[in-house]
C-alpha positions in Angstrom: 0.0 0.0 0.0 1.4 3.4 -1.0 0.6 6.3 1.2 1.9 9.0 -1.1 0.0 10.3 -4.1 1.5 9.8 -7.5 1.1 12.4 -10.3 -1.1 10.9 -13.1 -1.7 12.6 -16.5 -5.2 13.0 -18.0 -6.7 14.7 -21.0 -9.9 16.7 -20.3 -11.7 18.1 -23.3 -8.4 18.2 -25.3 -6.3 19.7 -22.6 -3.6 17.8 -20.6 -3.8 18.0 -16.9 -2.5 16.0 -14.0 -3.9 14.7 -10.7 -2.0 13.3 -7.7 -3.7 10.2 -6.5 -2.7 7.3 -4.3 -2.3 4.0 -6.1 -5.4 2.6 -4.4 -7.6 5.4 -5.6 -6.1 5.4 -9.1 -6.7 1.6 -9.4 -10.3 2.0 -8.1 -10.9 4.9 -10.5 -9.7 2.8 -13.5 -11.8 -0.1 -12.4 -14.9 2.1 -12.3 -14.2 3.4 -15.7 -13.8 -0.2 -17.0 -17.1 -1.2 -15.3 -18.8 1.8 -17.1 -17.0 0.8 -20.3 -15.6 4.4 -20.8 -12.1 5.7 -21.0 -10.6 7.2 -17.8 -10.3 10.6 -19.5 -14.1 10.6 -20.2 -14.9 9.6 -16.6 -12.5 12.3 -15.3 -14.2 14.8 -17.6 -17.6 13.9 -16.2 -16.3 14.3 -12.6 -14.7 17.6 -13.6 -17.9 19.0 -15.1 -19.8 18.3 -11.9 -17.3 19.4 -9.2 -17.5 22.6 -7.2 -15.2 25.4 -8.3 -13.3 25.3 -5.1 -12.8 21.5 -5.1 -9.7 20.1 -6.7 -10.0 17.4 -9.4 -8.0 14.9 -7.4 -10.3 15.4 -4.3 -13.4 15.1 -6.5 -12.1 11.8 -7.9 -11.4 10.5 -4.4 -15.0 11.4 -3.3 -16.4 9.9 -6.5 -14.6 6.6 -5.8 -15.6 6.6 -2.2 -19.3 7.3 -3.1 -19.2 4.6 -5.8 -18.2 1.9 -3.4 -20.4 3.1 -0.6 -23.4 3.0 -2.9 
């Protein structure tokens, strides 16, 4: 288990960005994208479009993953 976030690259609506996520959150995020049969960039774009302005993308992804597995 890695406690430190790792910087990951994503493309959102044609623009490159990065998020720092722990391995466990990244793997869970990728698994959810696979379950939904969509690319991780598309899932990240969905999350990005619905997050609050003052919420970072990495935090929004973590909360999304948490809520997915809680539901």
